[in-house]
Structure formats: structure tokens, C-alpha cells
C-alpha positions in Angstrom: -3.0 99.2 185.5 -6.5 98.2 186.4 -5.7 94.5 186.8 -5.2 94.9 190.6 -8.9 96.1 191.1 -10.6 93.7 188.7 -12.1 91.6 191.5 -13.3 94.5 193.6 -16.9 95.8 194.0 -17.7 98.5 191.5 -15.0 97.6 189.0 -17.6 97.5 186.1 -18.7 101.1 186.8 -15.1 102.3 187.0 -14.3 100.6 183.7 -17.4 102.1 182.0 -16.5 105.6 183.3 -13.0 105.2 182.1 -14.2 104.1 178.7 -16.6 107.1 178.5 -13.8 109.5 179.4 -11.6 108.2 176.6 -13.8 107.1 173.8 -11.3 107.8 171.1 -8.7 105.4 172.6 -10.8 102.3 171.9 -11.1 101.0 168.4 -13.6 98.5 167.0 -11.8 95.5 168.4 -12.2 96.8 172.0 -8.5 97.2 172.3 -6.9 100.4 173.3 -5.1 102.1 170.5 -2.2 104.1 171.7 0.3 106.4 170.0 3.7 105.1 169.2 6.6 105.8 171.4 9.0 108.5 170.2 11.9 107.3 168.1 15.1 107.0 170.2 17.4 110.0 170.1 20.2 107.9 168.5 17.9 106.8 165.6 16.6 110.4 165.2 20.0 111.9 165.1 21.2 109.3 162.6 18.3 110.1 160.3 19.0 113.8 160.5 22.7 113.2 159.7 21.7 111.1 156.7 19.4 113.8 155.3 22.0 116.5 155.9 24.6 114.4 154.2 22.5 113.8 151.1 21.8 117.6 150.9 25.5 118.4 151.2 26.4 115.8 148.5 24.0 117.4 146.1 25.4 120.9 146.8 29.0 119.8 146.5 28.3 118.0 143.2 27.3 121.4 141.7 30.8 122.7 142.4 32.8 119.8 141.1 33.2 121.0 137.5 34.1 124.6 138.7 36.7 123.2 141.1 38.2 120.9 138.5 38.4 123.7 135.9 40.1 126.1 138.5 42.6 123.4 139.5 43.6 122.8 135.9 43.8 126.5 135.0 47.3 128.0 134.9 46.1 131.3 136.4 42.8 132.4 138.0 41.2 135.7 137.2 38.7 136.8 139.9 37.9 140.2 138.4 34.3 140.7 137.3 33.6 140.0 133.7 31.4 143.1 133.2 33.9 145.6 134.6 33.6 149.2 133.5 36.8 150.6 132.2 37.2 154.2 133.1 40.3 156.4 133.0 41.7 158.8 135.5 40.9 161.8 133.3 37.3 160.8 133.0 37.0 160.6 136.8 38.6 164.0 137.3 36.4 165.6 134.6 33.2 164.4 136.3 34.2 165.4 139.8 32.1 168.0 141.6 32.8 169.2 145.1 29.8 168.2 147.3 30.8 168.2 150.9 32.0 171.3 152.8 35.6 169.9 153.0 35.7 169.3 149.2 34.4 172.8 148.5 37.0 174.3 150.8 39.8 172.3 149.2 38.6 173.3 145.7 38.5 176.9 146.7 42.0 176.7 148.2 43.4 175.0 145.1 41.8 177.6 142.8 43.1 180.5 144.9 46.6 179.0 144.7 46.3 178.6 141.0 46.8 174.8 141.2 43.4 173.9 140.1 43.1 172.6 136.5 40.7 174.3 134.2 37.6 172.3 133.3 37.0 171.9 129.7 
């Protein structure tokens, strides 16, 4: 950039001023140290895809045994293992009318004589 003004008067002072303004760009060899250019978008995208692929492979590997077992099974049962078994009579016995509508319905059933007696 400064090659065009090397032979002009005052070039030495301009060079010294530029060096004073940017002292951290010059290293011990008196060469300018610059930052690297950014990686090309294609290379960056490829690296991101590679990392994502490796993460996905690790995640899929965890499911391989489960998938194989499900494929070999004759039937699949998706019900929870710790399911609570409760009967209809237990649910009816525990029921208490809480909302206005439920209380109104309970009163109407009792008045009609259709309400079951609680034990």
C-alpha cells in the first residue's frame, strides 16, 4: 500500500507515525503480523455438518438395541410399567362433588332417589 510513496519527501516520518499507531501489528522480525482470513463458507459449513453428523451417530447408536428389540417383538406394549390399578367402585367411592355443577347434579340425583348410598 505504501510502495507508491516510498520515494517521496517525508516518507520516513509517515512510516514512523504508522508504526507508532499500530505497535502491536509488528513483531520482532519487523514484519507485520496479521490475522488469518476467515475460513471459506463452504469449508465452515462442511465442518459444521461433520460435527452434527458425529453427534447424530452417537445419539442413534443409543437407540439401536431398543429398535432391534421392538422389531423382533411379536407385540408391543406401550402402557406404563408402574400403572396404578384402580376399580370403578373405588373411584365412585372417593368422589366428592366440588364444583357448583357437580353439587347441583348430586342434589338432583339424591332428590330423585337415584343416588347410591355411601358406605
